[in-house]
N, C-alpha and C positions, 0 to 999 in steps of 0.2 A: 511170727510170733503165732504162737497156736490159738492164742485167743485172737486176733485179728481174723484168724483162716476161718475161726468158728463163728464170728459176726459175719463174714461175708459169704459163707454158706447159709447162714440162716435168716440173713435177710431176705431172700429170693422166695423162703418160705412163712415167714410170720405173716400176721395178718395186716391189715392198715393202720391208721396212726389214733382213730377212735375206738372206744369198746364197740364191739358187733351191735348191730342196729336189731333193736328187738321188734317184733309184728306189734303195730300199731294198737293201743290201749281200747279195752270197749269204751263205746261212749259214756260210761257211767262209773267208769272202775275207780275203786278208792284211791285216793292220793297217796302214793308210797310214804312209809314213815320216816321222818325226819329225826336227827337228834344232836341235841345240843354240846353233848358232853359224851367222853368217852365211857363211863359209867353208864350212861342210859342207853348208847348201843350195845355194851358188852351185856348188859342186863337183859336187851332183847334178843339175841344171839349172834349180834355181829361181833366183827373184832377189829376195830378201827386201830388197836397198834401192829397189825399186819399189813398198813396200808403204809406210805410214805416214803420217803428219798433216802439211797442209798447210794455211797461211793467210797472208792479209792483213790488212787493218784492218779489212774489210766481210766476211770468208768465211773459213769454217773448211773443210776437207776430211779427209776420211778414204781412203785408198785400203787396200782389203783385198785382199791375195794368196791366190788360190781354188786355186793348184796348176794344171799345165799350160799355164802362159803365160794364165791369166785371173785377171781381176781386176774388183773393183767399186767405183766410185767413188760417196761420199756426201758430198753438200753440206749445211752448214749455215750460214745466213745469221745474220750479226753476226760468226761466229766461230766455233770450235771449241767442243766439251761443257766446260764450267766456264770457259771463258776468252773469253765474248763472244756464243755462241751464244743467240739471243733466245726458243728455244724454238718456233719454228714447224716446218712440216712438214718433213722431210729430203727430199732429190730424190736418187735414186739410180739409176745406170745402169751396165752391164756393159762392161767394155772386153777387148782382147787385146794381148798383147806382141806387138812387131813389133821384131825388134831387141832395142837397148836403151833402146827407148821403149815407153810402152803407149798407146793410141788408144780412147778412150772416143767414141761416136755412138750416135745414136738418130736420128729423121728430122726433129728440128729443129735441133741443133747439134752441135758434136763439143768434147772437149778432148785434149789430147795433153801427156802426162807424160814430161819426157826431161831427164837432167842436173839432177835434183832440183828442178825448176820445172814446175807443172802451170798450163797454158794453155788457156782457153777460147778458142775460136777467133773468136765472132761478137763478143765484144768486147774481146779481146787481152790479158783480165784474166788476170793473173799469181798465183799462191799459189805461195810457196816451203816446201820440207821443212822442218818444225822438228822439235826431238826435246826433249820435254818431259819433267822430272824432276821428281815431287813435293816439295815444300817439304818434308817430312820422310823423305824418304831420307836414309840415315846418319845420321838422329838420334839423339845419344846419351842412354844411359840415366841417369836423376837418379839421386839418390845413395841415395835410398831405394828404388831398382826391385829386383825379384829378376830378374838375368839368365838366360835360358832356354837361350841359343844367341849366341856371338858369336863362332864359328868354331873357337874353342880346341878344343872337344869339345863331344860330343850326351851329357852325364852326366845332365842333367837331364831327359832324356827316354828311354823304354824302350824298348830295341833300335834306339835312334837310328843313323843311318847319315850319314855325311858322305862326299860326292860328292868324285872328284879334285881339283874345284875350289875345296873347301873350305866347302860348302855344304850345308845340313840337308837330306837327302832326306826327300818324304811318305812318308807310311802309319807314322807313329808319335804318340806320347803323351805327354804330361809327368807324370813320377813324382808331383808336387805338385799338389793339386787347390787350385781358387780358387772365391770366392764373389763380394765384389763387388771391380771390377778397372777400371785401363787397362792395354790392352793396345798395344804396338807391333810391328809383325811386316811384313816384306818378302819381296816374292816375285816368281819368275821363271818367265815362261810360255816354254815350249819353242814352237819354229816348227813347226805341222802341218797345210801348206797344205791337203792334202787331207781334213783331219779336217773335220767336220760336226758341229752340236751341241753334245751332251754329249761327244761323241769327240776336241773340239780343245781340250788343256790342261785338263785336269776334274782340280780337287781341291777342298779344302774347309779353312776353319778353324772346325773346331767348337768354341764356348763353354761350357764345364763339359761335353764330350763330349753336348750335349743340343741347342744350336743352331746350325745351319750357316749360316755368311758363304761363301756361293757364291766357289769360285774357279774361273776357265773366260776361254780365251780368246774373249771375245763384243767384240772391239775391232770399233768400226763398228754391231754390232747394235742389236736394240731396247733392250735394257735391260730384262730380266723377271727375274723373281724366280730362276728357275734359271741366273742368268749372275752376272756379277762384279758384285760389291757389292750383290747381293740375300740376302736371306734366303729361305732354300730353301723354298720352297711356305708361305709367308707374305706378304713385300713385295718388290715390284721396287725398285729404286735408282731416288731421283728424277732423277737423269742418270747416262748410262753414261758413266763416268769411265776407261774398259779403257783402258790404252795399247795400244799395237801390240805382239806377242809379240818375246821378246829384249830385253827393256826391265825394268829391277826398278821394284816398283810398292809401295804401303806403304798397308796396313791400321791406322787408328788406331782405336781401340775402346774405347768408354765402359760399362761393363756395370754393372746393378744388378741381383742376382738375385732370385728369385719369393720372398715372404713365405710363411711359415707359422704356424700358432699352436703351442701346447706338444700340443696331440693329434695334431697333423702335417696338420692340413686348411690347404689353400693359402686365405691372404686378401690375396693382392695378386702383380701381375702382374712378372714380368722387365720390364726395361727396357735397351735399348740405343742407341747413339747409334755410327755408323759412320763414318769417312773415308777416304774410297778417294782417295788419291793427292792429298792434304789438301782435297778437296771432301766437305761432309756428304751421304751420301747416302741414308743412314738416319736420323732426327731422332727422340731418344726416343721409339723406335719401342715401343709396347706388345707382349711376346712372349706370346701367348696359349696356349701350348702347345711341347713339343719338337717339334723338325722331324724327319723322315724321317731315317734311316742311323744316327743317334748310336746309343752303348752303351745309354745311357740313354732309355727310350722313355717315362718319364714326366717330371714333375718331384716331386721330395722335398726336404725339410729337410736336404741336406748338399751341398756343394761337389764340384766336378768338375773335371776336368783339360781341359787342351786337347789337343786331338786335329789332326792335320795328315792329311787324309784321300789315303790311298793309292786313285788310281783308275786305273792303268794307263797314266800319264804322266806322265814324269820332272819334275815341277815339284819347284823347291827353295826353301829359304827362307834368310834370314840374319836376322841385327840382331834378335833377338826379346827382349822384356822386358816384364816387368810391374809396376804399381803397385798395391799391394791399399789399397783405401778404407775 
């Protein structure tokens, strides 16, 4: 097929997985602007409607907004991550906004994004913009669950704060500690197009305040251990299931705590399974030690709270509940 030939040719010419690194910011450079709604971003001259996921029956694409009219196109053979992508190497190319559209171009081919449709010029191949939702978004708590946050109050959290929209702000921990559990939590990433790396909607869900499941706007990136779905400094997600910013996303976590004998000596590791937006990205992973950044630097035979890391970005959470095992 001409499309597959195009992809094979282009793969040797397109750039690496992540947006190109920028020169380090000046020591006192202002923080890049962050937006909580499409309206805010549009009024500031950014257009979040030109980012997102695109697909047809044979291919998926991510369009990442990089700020100031710059975009990156990521193509996936077979479909989107978690929805058809065959795992073959991604193809990436830079693009620039021209009016209300974006042109992606290299020395072989070009693609145009306009009116919610991405068109590859040489083939006339169209991919339409879609908005995916996690199959567990809004999942009601079972009868035996402990409700940690349902929007009514933040009483289950230490100094918990609810924003004007009714969502729980990051930088808080639960008053209750947990051992073995199933956790459901939903999070919303702000739009920070000029942010890069760990500066782009950074937070984290700490299990027992010991093990971090990273929260980050890593839409379209490699999927590393310090990106969304990763266990920080331990394990990258098996697939990058991060949706674009300004969409609700879910973690469903099954956790079994480390085991200790009567003298406090560790006899067995903790294990975790993480589903990101309904897809398993960490499958019964053995946790060989605490991850950096938590309050508990070592593993001990004691339960611990959930901590929603505050990292200078307005990441918010909702529909948080846990079932003890």
